[in-house]
PDB file with one MODEL, atoms N, CA, C and O in Angstrom:
MODEL        1
ATOM      1  N   MET A   1     171.528  44.083 159.562  1.00  0.00           N
ATOM      2  CA  MET A   1     171.583  43.213 160.085  1.00  0.00           C
ATOM      3  C   MET A   1     171.612  42.174 159.319  1.00  0.00           C
ATOM      4  O   MET A   1     170.986  42.748 158.428  1.00  0.00           O
ATOM      5  N   LYS A   2     171.861  40.739 158.711  1.00  0.00           N
ATOM      6  CA  LYS A   2     171.169  39.640 157.909  1.00  0.00           C
ATOM      7  C   LYS A   2     170.479  39.063 157.944  1.00  0.00           C
ATOM      8  O   LYS A   2     170.363  38.642 159.095  1.00  0.00           O
ATOM      9  N   ARG A   3     169.696  38.623 157.227  1.00  0.00           N
ATOM     10  CA  ARG A   3     168.587  37.601 157.654  1.00  0.00           C
ATOM     11  C   ARG A   3     168.542  36.599 156.992  1.00  0.00           C
ATOM     12  O   ARG A   3     168.653  36.740 155.774  1.00  0.00           O
ATOM     13  N   PHE A   4     168.390  35.428 157.474  1.00  0.00           N
ATOM     14  CA  PHE A   4     168.627  34.631 155.995  1.00  0.00           C
ATOM     15  C   PHE A   4     167.437  33.480 156.300  1.00  0.00           C
ATOM     16  O   PHE A   4     167.871  32.703 157.150  1.00  0.00           O
ATOM     17  N   GLU A   5     166.519  33.241 156.015  1.00  0.00           N
ATOM     18  CA  GLU A   5     164.965  32.592 155.495  1.00  0.00           C
ATOM     19  C   GLU A   5     165.218  30.571 155.283  1.00  0.00           C
ATOM     20  O   GLU A   5     166.237  30.458 154.601  1.00  0.00           O
ATOM     21  N   PHE A   6     164.775  29.432 155.554  1.00  0.00           N
ATOM     22  CA  PHE A   6     165.694  28.578 154.615  1.00  0.00           C
ATOM     23  C   PHE A   6     164.355  27.325 156.258  1.00  0.00           C
ATOM     24  O   PHE A   6     164.034  27.349 157.446  1.00  0.00           O
ATOM     25  N   HIS A   7     164.139  26.431 154.831  1.00  0.00           N
ATOM     26  CA  HIS A   7     163.431  24.761 155.744  1.00  0.00           C
ATOM     27  C   HIS A   7     164.804  23.739 155.442  1.00  0.00           C
ATOM     28  O   HIS A   7     165.463  23.510 154.428  1.00  0.00           O
ATOM     29  N   LEU A   8     164.871  23.261 156.850  1.00  0.00           N
ATOM     30  CA  LEU A   8     165.658  22.096 157.277  1.00  0.00           C
ATOM     31  C   LEU A   8     165.108  21.247 157.675  1.00  0.00           C
ATOM     32  O   LEU A   8     164.408  21.229 158.688  1.00  0.00           O
ATOM     33  N   THR A   9     165.385  20.184 156.761  1.00  0.00           N
ATOM     34  CA  THR A   9     165.096  18.515 157.422  1.00  0.00           C
ATOM     35  C   THR A   9     165.933  17.689 157.777  1.00  0.00           C
ATOM     36  O   THR A   9     166.494  17.199 156.797  1.00  0.00           O
ATOM     37  N   ILE A  10     166.395  17.179 159.016  1.00  0.00           N
ATOM     38  CA  ILE A  10     167.972  16.487 159.403  1.00  0.00           C
ATOM     39  C   ILE A  10     166.752  15.326 159.791  1.00  0.00           C
ATOM     40  O   ILE A  10     165.711  15.897 160.115  1.00  0.00           O
ATOM     41  N   THR A  11     166.678  14.179 159.819  1.00  0.00           N
ATOM     42  CA  THR A  11     165.871  13.137 160.677  1.00  0.00           C
ATOM     43  C   THR A  11     166.980  12.599 162.214  1.00  0.00           C
ATOM     44  O   THR A  11     168.170  12.307 162.097  1.00  0.00           O
ATOM     45  N   ALA A  12     166.423  12.591 163.172  1.00  0.00           N
ATOM     46  CA  ALA A  12     167.404  12.616 164.238  1.00  0.00           C
ATOM     47  C   ALA A  12     168.170  10.912 164.679  1.00  0.00           C
ATOM     48  O   ALA A  12     168.445  10.209 165.651  1.00  0.00           O
ATOM     49  N   GLU A  13     168.242  10.944 163.035  1.00  0.00           N
ATOM     50  CA  GLU A  13     169.797   9.526 163.181  1.00  0.00           C
ATOM     51  C   GLU A  13     170.939  10.317 162.140  1.00  0.00           C
ATOM     52  O   GLU A  13     172.162  10.322 162.283  1.00  0.00           O
ATOM     53  N   ARG A  14     170.217  10.909 161.165  1.00  0.00           N
ATOM     54  CA  ARG A  14     171.892  12.013 161.293  1.00  0.00           C
ATOM     55  C   ARG A  14     172.406  13.382 161.788  1.00  0.00           C
ATOM     56  O   ARG A  14     173.517  13.829 161.504  1.00  0.00           O
ATOM     57  N   PHE A  15     171.045  14.300 162.928  1.00  0.00           N
ATOM     58  CA  PHE A  15     172.026  14.369 163.602  1.00  0.00           C
ATOM     59  C   PHE A  15     172.838  13.974 164.565  1.00  0.00           C
ATOM     60  O   PHE A  15     173.522  14.697 165.289  1.00  0.00           O
ATOM     61  N   MET A  16     172.708  12.057 164.575  1.00  0.00           N
ATOM     62  CA  MET A  16     173.673  12.131 165.228  1.00  0.00           C
ATOM     63  C   MET A  16     175.255  12.407 164.962  1.00  0.00           C
ATOM     64  O   MET A  16     176.143  12.274 165.804  1.00  0.00           O
ATOM     65  N   ASP A  17     175.359  12.673 164.093  1.00  0.00           N
ATOM     66  CA  ASP A  17     176.381  13.028 163.434  1.00  0.00           C
ATOM     67  C   ASP A  17     177.427  13.981 163.852  1.00  0.00           C
ATOM     68  O   ASP A  17     178.650  14.095 163.770  1.00  0.00           O
ATOM     69  N   TYR A  18     176.335  14.665 164.372  1.00  0.00           N
ATOM     70  CA  TYR A  18     177.195  16.023 165.266  1.00  0.00           C
ATOM     71  C   TYR A  18     177.635  15.674 166.330  1.00  0.00           C
ATOM     72  O   TYR A  18     178.842  15.741 166.563  1.00  0.00           O
ATOM     73  N   TYR A  19     176.554  15.123 167.409  1.00  0.00           N
ATOM     74  CA  TYR A  19     176.377  13.838 168.255  1.00  0.00           C
ATOM     75  C   TYR A  19     177.935  12.664 168.426  1.00  0.00           C
ATOM     76  O   TYR A  19     178.353  12.177 169.476  1.00  0.00           O
ATOM     77  N   ARG A  20     178.337  12.537 167.443  1.00  0.00           N
ATOM     78  CA  ARG A  20     179.601  12.025 167.402  1.00  0.00           C
ATOM     79  C   ARG A  20     180.701  12.485 166.944  1.00  0.00           C
ATOM     80  O   ARG A  20     181.686  11.806 166.656  1.00  0.00           O
ATOM     81  N   GLY A  21     180.558  14.055 166.822  1.00  0.00           N
ATOM     82  CA  GLY A  21     181.805  14.542 165.922  1.00  0.00           C
ATOM     83  C   GLY A  21     181.939  14.221 164.618  1.00  0.00           C
ATOM     84  O   GLY A  21     182.996  14.639 164.144  1.00  0.00           O
ATOM     85  N   ARG A  22     181.347  13.715 163.978  1.00  0.00           N
ATOM     86  CA  ARG A  22     181.452  13.886 162.349  1.00  0.00           C
ATOM     87  C   ARG A  22     181.613  15.358 161.657  1.00  0.00           C
ATOM     88  O   ARG A  22     182.478  15.887 160.959  1.00  0.00           O
ATOM     89  N   VAL A  23     180.017  15.863 162.338  1.00  0.00           N
ATOM     90  CA  VAL A  23     179.916  17.548 161.483  1.00  0.00           C
ATOM     91  C   VAL A  23     179.733  17.904 162.976  1.00  0.00           C
ATOM     92  O   VAL A  23     179.339  17.371 164.013  1.00  0.00           O
ATOM     93  N   GLN A  24     180.535  19.826 162.267  1.00  0.00           N
ATOM     94  CA  GLN A  24     179.952  20.405 162.343  1.00  0.00           C
ATOM     95  C   GLN A  24     179.459  21.502 162.250  1.00  0.00           C
ATOM     96  O   GLN A  24     179.104  22.214 163.190  1.00  0.00           O
ATOM     97  N   GLN A  25     179.349  21.894 160.362  1.00  0.00           N
ATOM     98  CA  GLN A  25     178.396  22.954 160.541  1.00  0.00           C
ATOM     99  C   GLN A  25     177.246  22.585 159.635  1.00  0.00           C
ATOM    100  O   GLN A  25     176.975  21.519 159.085  1.00  0.00           O
ATOM    101  N   VAL A  26     176.930  23.204 159.633  1.00  0.00           N
ATOM    102  CA  VAL A  26     175.517  23.150 158.383  1.00  0.00           C
ATOM    103  C   VAL A  26     175.406  23.860 157.558  1.00  0.00           C
ATOM    104  O   VAL A  26     174.924  24.989 157.642  1.00  0.00           O
ATOM    105  N   ILE A  27     175.933  23.210 156.374  1.00  0.00           N
ATOM    106  CA  ILE A  27     175.263  24.038 155.380  1.00  0.00           C
ATOM    107  C   ILE A  27     173.606  24.738 154.814  1.00  0.00           C
ATOM    108  O   ILE A  27     172.638  24.024 155.077  1.00  0.00           O
ATOM    109  N   VAL A  28     173.459  25.439 154.427  1.00  0.00           N
ATOM    110  CA  VAL A  28     171.780  25.292 153.776  1.00  0.00           C
ATOM    111  C   VAL A  28     171.589  26.801 152.488  1.00  0.00           C
ATOM    112  O   VAL A  28     172.173  27.882 152.556  1.00  0.00           O
ATOM    113  N   ARG A  29     170.487  26.298 151.318  1.00  0.00           N
ATOM    114  CA  ARG A  29     170.475  27.411 150.904  1.00  0.00           C
ATOM    115  C   ARG A  29     170.203  27.861 151.423  1.00  0.00           C
ATOM    116  O   ARG A  29     170.408  27.494 152.580  1.00  0.00           O
ATOM    117  N   SER A  30     169.312  29.369 151.185  1.00  0.00           N
ATOM    118  CA  SER A  30     168.328  30.415 151.932  1.00  0.00           C
ATOM    119  C   SER A  30     167.262  30.350 150.998  1.00  0.00           C
ATOM    120  O   SER A  30     167.343  29.717 149.945  1.00  0.00           O
ATOM    121  N   ILE A  31     166.028  31.142 151.446  1.00  0.00           N
ATOM    122  CA  ILE A  31     164.597  30.462 149.746  1.00  0.00           C
ATOM    123  C   ILE A  31     165.851  32.284 148.570  1.00  0.00           C
ATOM    124  O   ILE A  31     165.966  32.411 147.351  1.00  0.00           O
ATOM    125  N   SER A  32     166.301  32.986 149.427  1.00  0.00           N
ATOM    126  CA  SER A  32     166.859  33.638 148.231  1.00  0.00           C
ATOM    127  C   SER A  32     167.980  33.329 147.926  1.00  0.00           C
ATOM    128  O   SER A  32     168.964  34.027 147.684  1.00  0.00           O
ATOM    129  N   GLY A  33     167.864  32.475 147.935  1.00  0.00           N
ATOM    130  CA  GLY A  33     169.199  31.774 146.820  1.00  0.00           C
ATOM    131  C   GLY A  33     170.899  31.638 147.587  1.00  0.00           C
ATOM    132  O   GLY A  33     171.939  31.497 146.945  1.00  0.00           O
ATOM    133  N   GLU A  34     170.824  31.695 148.543  1.00  0.00           N
ATOM    134  CA  GLU A  34     172.607  32.493 149.111  1.00  0.00           C
ATOM    135  C   GLU A  34     172.199  31.048 150.288  1.00  0.00           C
ATOM    136  O   GLU A  34     171.171  30.734 150.888  1.00  0.00           O
ATOM    137  N   THR A  35     174.119  30.224 150.171  1.00  0.00           N
ATOM    138  CA  THR A  35     174.586  29.566 150.863  1.00  0.00           C
ATOM    139  C   THR A  35     174.441  30.167 152.098  1.00  0.00           C
ATOM    140  O   THR A  35     174.620  31.384 152.160  1.00  0.00           O
ATOM    141  N   VAL A  36     174.021  29.269 153.535  1.00  0.00           N
ATOM    142  CA  VAL A  36     174.590  29.622 154.285  1.00  0.00           C
ATOM    143  C   VAL A  36     174.872  28.407 155.129  1.00  0.00           C
ATOM    144  O   VAL A  36     174.427  27.262 155.045  1.00  0.00           O
ATOM    145  N   ARG A  37     176.168  29.238 156.394  1.00  0.00           N
ATOM    146  CA  ARG A  37     176.738  28.078 156.470  1.00  0.00           C
ATOM    147  C   ARG A  37     176.537  28.225 158.120  1.00  0.00           C
ATOM    148  O   ARG A  37     176.258  29.300 158.653  1.00  0.00           O
ATOM    149  N   PHE A  38     176.766  26.692 159.002  1.00  0.00           N
ATOM    150  CA  PHE A  38     176.686  27.888 160.837  1.00  0.00           C
ATOM    151  C   PHE A  38     176.901  26.789 161.602  1.00  0.00           C
ATOM    152  O   PHE A  38     176.805  25.772 160.914  1.00  0.00           O
ATOM    153  N   PRO A  39     177.024  26.683 162.155  1.00  0.00           N
ATOM    154  CA  PRO A  39     177.059  24.937 163.258  1.00  0.00           C
ATOM    155  C   PRO A  39     176.386  25.063 163.955  1.00  0.00           C
ATOM    156  O   PRO A  39     175.732  25.840 164.650  1.00  0.00           O
ATOM    157  N   ALA A  40     176.845  23.162 163.434  1.00  0.00           N
ATOM    158  CA  ALA A  40     175.747  22.043 164.198  1.00  0.00           C
ATOM    159  C   ALA A  40     175.385  22.945 165.528  1.00  0.00           C
ATOM    160  O   ALA A  40     174.592  23.868 165.345  1.00  0.00           O
ATOM    161  N   SER A  41     175.887  22.752 166.794  1.00  0.00           N
ATOM    162  CA  SER A  41     175.487  23.555 167.663  1.00  0.00           C
ATOM    163  C   SER A  41     174.297  24.190 168.013  1.00  0.00           C
ATOM    164  O   SER A  41     173.585  23.831 168.951  1.00  0.00           O
ATOM    165  N   MET A  42     174.101  25.007 167.369  1.00  0.00           N
ATOM    166  CA  MET A  42     172.556  26.203 166.724  1.00  0.00           C
ATOM    167  C   MET A  42     171.541  25.166 166.893  1.00  0.00           C
ATOM    168  O   MET A  42     170.691  25.560 167.691  1.00  0.00           O
ATOM    169  N   LEU A  43     171.319  24.081 166.484  1.00  0.00           N
ATOM    170  CA  LEU A  43     170.427  23.452 166.273  1.00  0.00           C
ATOM    171  C   LEU A  43     169.685  21.994 167.694  1.00  0.00           C
ATOM    172  O   LEU A  43     168.690  21.288 167.854  1.00  0.00           O
ATOM    173  N   LYS A  44     170.702  22.227 168.213  1.00  0.00           N
ATOM    174  CA  LYS A  44     170.372  21.385 169.559  1.00  0.00           C
ATOM    175  C   LYS A  44     169.061  21.255 170.086  1.00  0.00           C
ATOM    176  O   LYS A  44     168.523  20.242 170.534  1.00  0.00           O
ATOM    177  N   ALA A  45     168.422  22.907 169.931  1.00  0.00           N
ATOM    178  CA  ALA A  45     167.862  22.800 170.432  1.00  0.00           C
ATOM    179  C   ALA A  45     166.126  22.793 169.999  1.00  0.00           C
ATOM    180  O   ALA A  45     164.997  23.008 170.442  1.00  0.00           O
ATOM    181  N   PHE A  46     166.993  22.316 168.639  1.00  0.00           N
ATOM    182  CA  PHE A  46     165.161  21.487 167.629  1.00  0.00           C
ATOM    183  C   PHE A  46     165.295  20.284 167.021  1.00  0.00           C
ATOM    184  O   PHE A  46     164.930  19.697 166.002  1.00  0.00           O
ATOM    185  N   VAL A  47     166.078  20.086 168.194  1.00  0.00           N
ATOM    186  CA  VAL A  47     165.531  17.955 167.788  1.00  0.00           C
ATOM    187  C   VAL A  47     164.416  18.058 168.847  1.00  0.00           C
ATOM    188  O   VAL A  47     164.121  18.729 169.836  1.00  0.00           O
ATOM    189  N   THR A  48     163.908  16.925 168.032  1.00  0.00           N
ATOM    190  CA  THR A  48     162.682  16.341 168.510  1.00  0.00           C
ATOM    191  C   THR A  48     163.009  13.841 168.479  1.00  0.00           C
ATOM    192  O   THR A  48     163.979  13.171 168.126  1.00  0.00           O
ATOM    193  N   PRO A  49     162.137  13.588 168.828  1.00  0.00           N
ATOM    194  CA  PRO A  49     162.519  12.633 168.083  1.00  0.00           C
ATOM    195  C   PRO A  49     162.553  12.079 166.781  1.00  0.00           C
ATOM    196  O   PRO A  49     163.196  11.304 166.073  1.00  0.00           O
ATOM    197  N   GLU A  50     161.375  12.974 166.790  1.00  0.00           N
ATOM    198  CA  GLU A  50     161.615  12.142 164.528  1.00  0.00           C
ATOM    199  C   GLU A  50     163.463  13.077 163.867  1.00  0.00           C
ATOM    200  O   GLU A  50     164.246  12.468 163.138  1.00  0.00           O
ATOM    201  N   GLY A  51     163.632  14.020 164.189  1.00  0.00           N
ATOM    202  CA  GLY A  51     164.700  14.770 163.830  1.00  0.00           C
ATOM    203  C   GLY A  51     164.417  16.272 163.860  1.00  0.00           C
ATOM    204  O   GLY A  51     163.835  16.845 164.782  1.00  0.00           O
ATOM    205  N   ILE A  52     164.863  16.814 162.817  1.00  0.00           N
ATOM    206  CA  ILE A  52     164.783  18.624 162.638  1.00  0.00           C
ATOM    207  C   ILE A  52     164.242  18.916 161.228  1.00  0.00           C
ATOM    208  O   ILE A  52     164.742  18.699 160.124  1.00  0.00           O
ATOM    209  N   HIS A  53     162.456  19.763 161.782  1.00  0.00           N
ATOM    210  CA  HIS A  53     161.847  20.048 160.362  1.00  0.00           C
ATOM    211  C   HIS A  53     161.851  21.280 160.660  1.00  0.00           C
ATOM    212  O   HIS A  53     162.126  21.784 161.749  1.00  0.00           O
ATOM    213  N   GLY A  54     161.626  21.655 159.946  1.00  0.00           N
ATOM    214  CA  GLY A  54     160.707  23.320 159.573  1.00  0.00           C
ATOM    215  C   GLY A  54     161.234  24.388 158.766  1.00  0.00           C
ATOM    216  O   GLY A  54     162.017  24.233 157.829  1.00  0.00           O
ATOM    217  N   ASP A  55     160.717  25.596 159.220  1.00  0.00           N
ATOM    218  CA  ASP A  55     161.214  26.927 158.367  1.00  0.00           C
ATOM    219  C   ASP A  55     162.002  27.563 159.272  1.00  0.00           C
ATOM    220  O   ASP A  55     161.161  27.940 160.088  1.00  0.00           O
ATOM    221  N   PHE A  56     163.326  28.027 159.775  1.00  0.00           N
ATOM    222  CA  PHE A  56     164.020  28.718 160.684  1.00  0.00           C
ATOM    223  C   PHE A  56     164.198  29.961 159.686  1.00  0.00           C
ATOM    224  O   PHE A  56     163.692  30.075 158.569  1.00  0.00           O
ATOM    225  N   VAL A  57     165.187  31.028 160.471  1.00  0.00           N
ATOM    226  CA  VAL A  57     165.447  32.249 160.196  1.00  0.00           C
ATOM    227  C   VAL A  57     166.702  32.373 161.120  1.00  0.00           C
ATOM    228  O   VAL A  57     166.695  32.388 162.351  1.00  0.00           O
ATOM    229  N   LEU A  58     167.724  32.456 160.332  1.00  0.00           N
ATOM    230  CA  LEU A  58     169.120  32.719 160.604  1.00  0.00           C
ATOM    231  C   LEU A  58     169.219  34.618 161.135  1.00  0.00           C
ATOM    232  O   LEU A  58     168.352  35.355 160.667  1.00  0.00           O
ATOM    233  N   THR A  59     169.616  34.844 161.484  1.00  0.00           N
ATOM    234  CA  THR A  59     170.038  35.742 161.775  1.00  0.00           C
ATOM    235  C   THR A  59     171.514  36.646 162.445  1.00  0.00           C
ATOM    236  O   THR A  59     171.910  36.181 163.514  1.00  0.00           O
ATOM    237  N   CYS A  60     172.075  37.497 162.061  1.00  0.00           N
ATOM    238  CA  CYS A  60     173.503  38.161 162.500  1.00  0.00           C
ATOM    239  C   CYS A  60     174.008  39.555 161.756  1.00  0.00           C
ATOM    240  O   CYS A  60     173.290  40.192 160.985  1.00  0.00           O
ATOM    241  N   ASP A  61     175.009  39.826 162.023  1.00  0.00           N
ATOM    242  CA  ASP A  61     175.816  41.330 161.966  1.00  0.00           C
ATOM    243  C   ASP A  61     175.601  41.222 160.468  1.00  0.00           C
ATOM    244  O   ASP A  61     174.994  40.375 159.812  1.00  0.00           O
ATOM    245  N   ASP A  62     176.419  42.564 160.024  1.00  0.00           N
ATOM    246  CA  ASP A  62     176.932  42.672 158.069  1.00  0.00           C
ATOM    247  C   ASP A  62     177.765  41.903 158.654  1.00  0.00           C
ATOM    248  O   ASP A  62     177.634  40.843 158.043  1.00  0.00           O
ATOM    249  N   GLN A  63     179.065  41.653 159.983  1.00  0.00           N
ATOM    250  CA  GLN A  63     180.338  40.843 159.987  1.00  0.00           C
ATOM    251  C   GLN A  63     179.950  39.382 160.231  1.00  0.00           C
ATOM    252  O   GLN A  63     180.844  38.656 160.665  1.00  0.00           O
ATOM    253  N   HIS A  64     178.454  38.723 159.962  1.00  0.00           N
ATOM    254  CA  HIS A  64     178.392  37.868 160.156  1.00  0.00           C
ATOM    255  C   HIS A  64     178.757  37.072 162.017  1.00  0.00           C
ATOM    256  O   HIS A  64     178.996  35.867 162.090  1.00  0.00           O
ATOM    257  N   ARG A  65     178.736  37.998 163.372  1.00  0.00           N
ATOM    258  CA  ARG A  65     178.447  37.541 164.218  1.00  0.00           C
ATOM    259  C   ARG A  65     177.419  37.743 164.702  1.00  0.00           C
ATOM    260  O   ARG A  65     176.535  38.413 164.169  1.00  0.00           O
ATOM    261  N   GLY A  66     177.350  37.245 165.709  1.00  0.00           N
ATOM    262  CA  GLY A  66     176.454  37.353 166.541  1.00  0.00           C
ATOM    263  C   GLY A  66     174.952  36.290 166.628  1.00  0.00           C
ATOM    264  O   GLY A  66     173.885  36.406 167.230  1.00  0.00           O
ATOM    265  N   ALA A  67     175.545  35.207 165.664  1.00  0.00           N
ATOM    266  CA  ALA A  67     174.341  34.975 165.551  1.00  0.00           C
ATOM    267  C   ALA A  67     173.452  33.775 165.547  1.00  0.00           C
ATOM    268  O   ALA A  67     173.787  32.590 165.553  1.00  0.00           O
ATOM    269  N   GLN A  68     172.163  34.341 165.534  1.00  0.00           N
ATOM    270  CA  GLN A  68     170.864  33.646 166.416  1.00  0.00           C
ATOM    271  C   GLN A  68     170.160  32.666 165.581  1.00  0.00           C
ATOM    272  O   GLN A  68     170.153  33.080 164.422  1.00  0.00           O
ATOM    273  N   LEU A  69     169.559  31.521 165.699  1.00  0.00           N
ATOM    274  CA  LEU A  69     168.814  30.597 165.356  1.00  0.00           C
ATOM    275  C   LEU A  69     167.153  31.197 166.167  1.00  0.00           C
ATOM    276  O   LEU A  69     166.917  31.590 167.309  1.00  0.00           O
ATOM    277  N   GLN A  70     166.216  31.012 164.878  1.00  0.00           N
ATOM    278  CA  GLN A  70     164.720  30.975 165.787  1.00  0.00           C
ATOM    279  C   GLN A  70     163.430  30.294 164.689  1.00  0.00           C
ATOM    280  O   GLN A  70     163.099  31.081 163.803  1.00  0.00           O
ATOM    281  N   ARG A  71     162.719  28.959 164.685  1.00  0.00           N
ATOM    282  CA  ARG A  71     162.599  28.737 163.831  1.00  0.00           C
ATOM    283  C   ARG A  71     161.049  29.193 163.905  1.00  0.00           C
ATOM    284  O   ARG A  71     160.404  29.479 164.914  1.00  0.00           O
ATOM    285  N   LEU A  72     160.629  29.181 162.539  1.00  0.00           N
ATOM    286  CA  LEU A  72     159.779  29.740 162.386  1.00  0.00           C
ATOM    287  C   LEU A  72     158.201  29.069 162.659  1.00  0.00           C
ATOM    288  O   LEU A  72     158.148  27.864 162.907  1.00  0.00           O
ATOM    289  N   GLY A  73     156.915  29.879 162.609  1.00  0.00           N
ATOM    290  CA  GLY A  73     155.495  28.543 162.476  1.00  0.00           C
ATOM    291  C   GLY A  73     155.682  28.051 164.300  1.00  0.00           C
ATOM    292  O   GLY A  73     155.805  28.614 165.388  1.00  0.00           O
ATOM    293  N   SER A  74     155.608  26.718 163.772  1.00  0.00           N
ATOM    294  CA  SER A  74     155.346  26.277 165.309  1.00  0.00           C
ATOM    295  C   SER A  74     156.251  26.302 166.283  1.00  0.00           C
ATOM    296  O   SER A  74     157.444  26.574 166.146  1.00  0.00           O
ATOM    297  N   ALA A  75     155.502  25.923 167.608  1.00  0.00           N
ATOM    298  CA  ALA A  75     156.255  26.324 168.743  1.00  0.00           C
ATOM    299  C   ALA A  75     156.819  24.627 169.146  1.00  0.00           C
ATOM    300  O   ALA A  75     157.420  24.335 170.179  1.00  0.00           O
ATOM    301  N   LYS A  76     156.549  23.943 168.358  1.00  0.00           N
ATOM    302  CA  LYS A  76     157.350  22.604 168.664  1.00  0.00           C
ATOM    303  C   LYS A  76     159.056  22.542 168.572  1.00  0.00           C
ATOM    304  O   LYS A  76     159.756  22.856 167.609  1.00  0.00           O
ATOM    305  N   GLY A  77     159.451  22.066 169.808  1.00  0.00           N
ATOM    306  CA  GLY A  77     161.140  22.548 168.824  1.00  0.00           C
ATOM    307  C   GLY A  77     161.734  23.458 169.269  1.00  0.00           C
ATOM    308  O   GLY A  77     162.948  23.595 169.118  1.00  0.00           O
ATOM    309  N   THR A  78     161.120  24.119 169.796  1.00  0.00           N
ATOM    310  CA  THR A  78     161.435  25.941 169.686  1.00  0.00           C
ATOM    311  C   THR A  78     163.412  25.867 171.167  1.00  0.00           C
ATOM    312  O   THR A  78     163.895  25.132 172.029  1.00  0.00           O
ATOM    313  N   ALA A  79     163.718  27.244 170.429  1.00  0.00           N
ATOM    314  CA  ALA A  79     165.314  26.770 171.781  1.00  0.00           C
ATOM    315  C   ALA A  79     164.167  27.435 173.061  1.00  0.00           C
ATOM    316  O   ALA A  79     162.941  27.395 172.957  1.00  0.00           O
ATOM    317  N   ARG A  80     164.917  28.012 174.208  1.00  0.00           N
ATOM    318  CA  ARG A  80     165.018  27.947 174.990  1.00  0.00           C
ATOM    319  C   ARG A  80     165.423  29.391 175.619  1.00  0.00           C
ATOM    320  O   ARG A  80     165.625  29.503 176.828  1.00  0.00           O
TER     321      ARG A  80
ENDMDL
END
């Protein structure tokens, strides 16, 4: 199983680009220095009126399938 931790800050206005269909993928650099790409739709559960802010972990199998995203720390804006 692969695990990628990263910090993410996206304003609510900027995340609107996903809803408008302009953005489909998010690209981040993990704390270990790896570039990680995942569907922007995975972030919908974490959007607050202020946007998306926090530390996250993306896990997937060794073939990069079955990805799951979790927010680390505070329960505010966690996925259900």
